[in-house]
N, C-alpha and C positions, 0 to 999 in steps of 0.2 A: 507503105510505110517503110521506113528504114529496118534493114537488117542489122542491128547494133550486134546480137549474138557471132552471128557469121561473116561479117565484114571485120576482116582481123585491123585494119587503120580506124575504123570508125569503133572500134571495139575497144583499142588503145587511146582513144582519145576520150572515150566514155570513161575509164575506168581513173585516167588521169584526172579528170574534171570531178570526179567522186572525190578526191583526195583535194583538190581545191576548195569542194564544198565544204570535207573536216575542217581545213586550215582555217576557212572563216568563221566555222562555228565556233572552233577552240578560241578564237579569237572573242569573238561575241558573249560566249559563254566558257570563262576558263574552265570550270569544274566539270562539262561536258567529257563521257568518254567515249569510244567507239567498240563496237563488234566488227561488222565486216560490212565491207562495200561493192559489190559486184556487179557486172555488169549482166543486166537480164534483155528481154526481148523487148521491153518497155524502154531503155535507155541503161541507167544505173539509178541504184540509191545506195544509202548509209543508213544502218541501224547506228541509235545513238540513244546514249541514256545521259538525259539534260541535268539528272540529279533532284534538286528541288524547284527546279525553273518547268513552268510548262511551255509547250510551244503551240502556238495560235497560229490561224490561215494567214495573217497579216505579217506574222513574224516570216515568214518566207520572202517577202520582197527585201526584209532588211539583212537578209540571209545572202539573197541575190547581189545587192549593194555592196557586203562585204568582198563578195567573191568577185565582183569587177575590178575590183581595187587588189586583190590577189593576182589577178591577169595582169592588169597592166603594171603592176612591179616586175613582171617577167624574168622572176627566180627559176635559175637553173632546178631540173628536177633530177636528183642525183641518187644514183644506185649505190648501195654500201652493203657489204657483207660483215656479218659479227657473228659470234659464236651463239651457241644458245645460252652459255650462261651470261654473256654480256647482255644478250637480250632479255633476259630474265632478270637481271639489274635495272636497265633502262627503264623497262615498264613494270616496276616492283609496285608501283603505286596503282596499277588498272589491274582490275580482276579480269576484266575481259581480254585486253592481251595475254593475259598471263593462263589463262585458260586455252588460247589459241598456242602458245609456245609451248604447254605441257606435251599438248599432242603433236609435236613435229619432232621430226626422227633426229636425233645426236648430230651435229655437224654445222655446215654453214646456214646461216640463217640470212634470208636479204632484206635490207627495208630501204626505203626510198627519203631522201631530204628534200625540200623544198621552202629555204628562207628557215624559220622557225621550227616548222612544223616536221615531224619526222613520224611514218607509219610503218607497219609490218606491211610487206607485200613481195608477191612472187613477179609482178611486172607482168610486160614490159609496160612502158610509159612513153609518153610524148617528152622532147626536151624543154620545155620551159612552158610555163603557167601559160604565158599570153595565146600559147595555142588553145587554150579551152574558153577562149573569151566568147564566144557564140552557143552561149547557154541558156536554159529555160529550168527552172524548179517549177515541178508540174503537180505534186499532190503531198501529202504526208499523211501518214496511218500509223495506229499500233501495230506491234508484232513481238512475240512473247521472242524472249533470248532463245535462240535454239530450235524455236519454232513448238517450244513446249510450254504447254499450257499451267502449268507449275512454276514456271517462272516468268523473272521481273518482266510487266512491258517496257519496250524500247519505243522509238521514235522512229519510223523507217520515213525517210526524204526521199523520193524520187526525183529525177532530173534527165535532160538528154542534152546532148552536146553535139555540134556538129563543126565543119571545117570552114563553111562560109552563114554568114546572115540571111544568103538566099534558100540553101537549104533548112536551117533554123525554120524561116518563117514557112516555108511551104509543108513542113514537118506539124508545128503549130496548128495550120490550116486543116490540115488531115484530121489531127486530135478535137480540133471544134468541130469536124464532120463526124466524127467516131459518137462525139457528145452526143449530136443530132438524129444519129441512128440509134443509141444504145437503147435495145428493146427496155429495158427498166424506167427510162425516162418518157417512152413513147407511152408505154404502159400506164403510166401514170396520169400524164397529161390527157389519154383519151378513155381515161377510167376504164383500162381493160383487164389489169388485177391489183392484187394488195398485199403486202405483205406485215405481218407484226409478229415481235418477241414475244408476247402473250399468248399466240397460237403457235409459235413456232420457227427455230430459224430453219429456211428451208422447205418451208409450207405453206407455199402462196396459195390464194384465193380468188377466183375468178369471177370478178364484179359483173353483172349484167351484161353488159356490150363485148366484154371477155368471153363471157359463156356463149353468147351468140356466134361468134367468130368458132370459137371451140365445135358447135353442132353442125356450123357447116362444113368444118372439115370432117367431121365422123361422119356425118351424112354423103361427102363428097366420096370417102374411101371404102366404105362400106359399099355403096351403089358399084364403083369399081369390082370391088372383090366378089361380090355377088355374082356379078355377070361372070365370074371365071371358076364359079361352083364352090363358094366359100361357103361354110354353115357358122354363123356366130351364137356363139355363146356368153355365159356370163359365171364367173366363178367367184369365191369368196378370197377377198383380201387376207386374210390367215391362213395357215395351215400347220399341223402338228412339225413338231423338231423332225418326229419319225419320219414323216414326208421328204424332207429335205436330207435326210439322213440317208434314205433309200436313191435320191434323185444322186448325190453327192455334194450338194450345195452347203452341206453343213460342216463337210472336211476342208472343200475349196474355197468357199465368200464367205465363210461366217465372219471374218472380220467387217464386211459391208454389210452386216443385216444388223437390223434393230434386235436390243435385247429379248432373250425368250421369255414369256409369260407362262406363270404356272397357273391355271385354273381347274380346280376339281380332279386334281389327281393327273391331270392332261397339261403337256407342254407344249404351246402355240408360240409362233413366230409371225409377225407381217412379213409378208410375201416379197422378196425382192425381184422377182421374177414370177412369169403363168408356166412354165414347160412342165411343172410334176403335177398340176389341177390338169392340163390338158391331156398328160400321158395316163391319168386316171379317167377322164373322159373314153377315151379311146379302149381301154381295159372294159369298160362298161360293160362290153356285149362282144360275142365271137363276130371275126371279119373273115372275109373270102379275099382272095385276089382280086376278086372284081368289084367288091368295094374299092379297091383303091385306084387311085389316089384319095385319101380324106383329108379335107382343108380344112381345120377346124381355126377361128379368128375370134378376137376380142379387143376392144379397146379395156384394157385393163388397169386399175389402179396398183401400183407397185410403190414399194418402199424401200430404201437405200441409204444407210448411215453414212452419207457422205460425209467428209469432213469440212468444217465451218469455212475453210480458205477457200474453198472449191466452189461454194454456192455462189449463183448467178442469177437471181431474179427466177422466172421460168424456163431458163437455156439449161439450168443443172440444179435440182433441188432435191430434197428427201423425199418428195412423194411426186408421182407423175406418171400419166397415163400413155401403155406402151398401144401403138398401131400394130399388136402381136399378132401371130400364127404359125400353126405348127402344121405341117404336113406330112401325112404319113403316105410313104411308098414305098414300092417296089426297088430292088436295085435297078431294075431295066427301066423304070421312070425319072430316075434322077436327073439324067440330063436333059428331058422335056420339061420337066417341073422346074429347075434351075432356071432354063431360059425363059419361062413364062413369068418366074418372078422378077428376073432381071427385062425382061419386057415391061411389065408391070412398073418398075421402079422408073424404067426411061421414060415410059407414057407420062406418069405423073411429073416426072422433072420438064417435060416439055410442056404440060400445061399449068406450070408454076414459072416457067421461063428460067429455069435453072440449068445453066451454062457451066460454071465453074465448079467441076469436081472431078474426082480420081478414085479410079477403083484400087482396092488392094486387099491380097490373097492374105490374108492372115493366119500365121501357122505356130506351132508349138515352137519353145525353143528346147530343141535335145539336151541342152546343157543344163537346162533350170526344168527337170521332170517334176519335182515337188506338188506344184500348184497346180498339174496337169494329172487326168484319169490316166493310171498307169497300165496302159498296154499299147506297146510299140507297134505292135502288128496293127491293131487298129487305126492309130495314129497314120502309121504309113499307107494302109488301105484308103484313110478318109482324105487325107491329104492329096493323094496322086489322084482319087475320083474327083477333086472338086477340081485339082489343077486341069486336069483332063477336061473334063468340063467346059472350063471356060476358054481353054486355047480350043475347044471344038466350036464354040460360038463366036470366035475371035474377038474376045473382050479384051481391050490392052489392060494391064495391071501391074501393079508392083507388089515384091514379095516382101511381108514384115515379120521377122524372127520374134516370135513372144508374145504376138497379140492376139492369139488364139481363144477361144473359148474353152475354158478347163475340159470340156466333154469333145470338143471338135474343132477344125476348122472353119473358116469363116470369109465370105467374100463381103467386105466392107466399102461401102460407096460414103468418101470423104467431102464434104464441102468447104470450099473457101469462102467465108462470109463477108460482109462486106467491112465488117470491123474485127477483128482478134485474130485468134489462131483456127487451124482447120478443124473440124472436128467429123466425127461419123455421122450422118443422117440416116442412112439406110444400110440393112445389113441382111445377109441370107448365110445361114450357118447348116454346116451337114455333120449331122450326128448320127454315128453310129452304136453309140454310148448307153445314152440313155434308155432305148428301148428295150436293151437288153437287162439294166437295171431294173426297169418295172415288168421285164418278163412280159413284153407285148409280143403278139403273135399274129397271123393269118393263114387260113388255109391254101397252100399252093394249089396250083392247077394239077401237080401228080398227087394230091391228098394230103402231103407232108406240113407239117407245121412250120413256119419260117419266122425271122423276126424283120417287122418293117424298118425301114429307114426313116428319120425324121430331119424333115428342113426346117430350122425356125429360121423366119424372116420378121422384118418390119421394113414397113415401107416410110411409111413418115417419120420412123422412128418413135418418139415419143409427142403427142401431139402438143406438149409445151414447147420442145425442142423444136418443132417445126414452126409453130406459131414465133416464137422468138426469131427463128431465122427469117420468115415472109416479114414481120415486122421489121427488121433492121436492113432487108433488102430493099424494101419499099419505104422506107422513112416511114412506116405508119399509111403511105397512100394506097389504101386497098382496093383490090377491084371491086367492082359494085357488085358483085355476088356475095363476096365474102366482107362487105364492110358492114360493121354494128346497124349504123345508121346508115340509109342507102342515101333518102331523101330527106330535104328540110325544105318544110314550105315556109315562105316568108312572104306575108300580105304586106302591103306598101306601108298600109297603116293599120292601125287598131281600132278606130272608131268608126268605120264606114261599115256597117251591118250590111250591107251589099256585098261589099269585098270580103267580109268574113265569113260570109255563107257562103260564099265561093271557094274560098281557103278551105272550110270544114268540107263541104262536098269532094275536092281534088283529094285530100286528104284522106276520107272515107273510100273512094273510088281506090286509091292505092292502096289502101289496107285490103282491100276486098281483093287485090290481084296479088297481095301475097309478100306486096314489097315493105322492108323497113321503114318506116315514113314518122318523120316528127314533126308538128306545128308549133311555130314558134309564134304567136301573137302575142307577146309580151309589148309592154308600153315602151321598151326601147329602139330609138332611133333604128332605122332599117341599116346604115353603115356598121351600127354595133352589132347586131343580130348576125349580119354578114361575116364579119371578122371574126366571131364565135365559132362560124360553122365551119369557117376554114382551118381556124385552130382544131377544131374537132375532126377533121378531114373526110369530112362527109361528101362523098363522090360528088352529089348534084345538089346544088342550092336553087330553089324555085321562088322567082320574086313574082309576083301576082299584085297588078295593080287593075284600072279600070278599063284598059284595054283589054286584057285579057279574059277579065269579067264578061266583055263585052262580045269577043271575038272567040270565046271557050278554048283560049288557048293556055299556054304556060311559057315563060322566058326563064331559060336557065343557064346556070355558069356552072360547068367542070371544075372540080377543085384544082387548083393550082393554074388557072386560068383568068384572064382578064375580059375577054370578049362575051357574050350573052347570046343566046340563040332563041328564038321563039318560035315554037313548033304546034301545031292542035293537039288538043289534049288527048285523044286517041293515038296519035303518030309518039306522043313522049311515053305511052303505056307500052306499046308495041315493041319498041326501041328498047326500051329498058328493059321489060320481059324475055328480048331476045338476048342481050348480053349477061340475063342472070343465066336463062337456059343453056345457054352454051358454054358457059363458066369461063369468059373471056379473063385473061387476066390482064392485060394491056389494053388500054382504051386506044 
């Protein structure tokens, strides 16, 4: 995808095209008024108040047509300097421009003219409107003025512009591919999850097929963790406010939490993370240094009140489930335990063929200490310890200031998905803070009480986000072990009792083997049923006819391929069973 914001020439071209769009809109809608039109990662947009007019999807084509006229006219784009008083006079009937001007410092203000259209702008712009002729308007949506829900809703129109038609067409092709990869579309088409405003925004619900994928991911990661000595627990989705005051979340994270609830004289809150609960599990009984490391894991339901504009399917919601764990260790065990966490992360990435990622050491911003636990000595110790461990392990990483958790530094593993911007999938956080706040101890070899160090870690991150990532990477073409329906049995005819009996026998055999199988013996034509199976992205479509009955064979087609293969029934069972057992990701 194009880098609109960081490519200076492309940035200038797109900003100029935003003005071309505004000029075209002003011609078509004389009462339209404009807020801001910046360049963004997706190209450009302009926020427009259309007054009494209502913008429809088909109106974008009309605006595009007028934009082409503007470009064809080839008007010079001229920079002009005016005083603040002149600007206030020129835009005296436009409350949006007046608001912008009132927040500007006294002195010279720049504006740009192109034909009959003038707009405030810092610039720079291209010299001529004809240079903006390779453009496309992508979409429109509502946007509150200044992002404030108490203000009027404006129409935000997005577009892109390129120097050549070829570059525009390639970008549009990538956008179409992105639509096909969007996990929200795939989730709907495959019946994986749903959202409904009556339930609440950011609160997705997993449908039977989606929950099947969920369970497979949960079983997969729990099995790996058990082999590494993790003990799994289950804790409540709520806690008292006092719990989060003790942990420090109430002071440093309250704005991201759901409002508190008063019940029978106690104040509760939906938990945003699980560490306080796990601290209390550790504190439940005395520990010796011989007990450590203690590794407590949980697939835990968490709730964060994310801003509505950031919500995105199951990639970012207000309810999600973390593949969470807390490791209670001695200082001497930090390096080995971090190494094991990193090894587990990379082993999982290998299993899922994840190769496009980078490691980030996320540190406190020393110039903005307000949002962090106030203990310079602790921070220096924690950051130096984690940096030393990563260096000793030979892990390549970059450092990013201001991205630490409020209680300590962390190693984040950021993935670059097939569409959209990178985000953190896995994390390992070093914490000297919370164990002290909860007064956690262990008896050391010399008989004295010591405070353990805690590693907070998530390998799959949240199961929700991990599933979204995998759906987009594979376009929903999941490996057989993860697919919600692994095999679809399709008898050629549905009126042949012998054939139907064999189809049922095969289906029951697969069910007994633990395969996820569906029998489709509807009266629809075979071609229709096969196309439906392809759309549902079932890995194996089995076509059964008289030859298969007579020879006790099956003929299968792999998803996305045209050729078919006929094998003995027991050979097919062995082949599919092996793929499932080995958790093979790519066929």
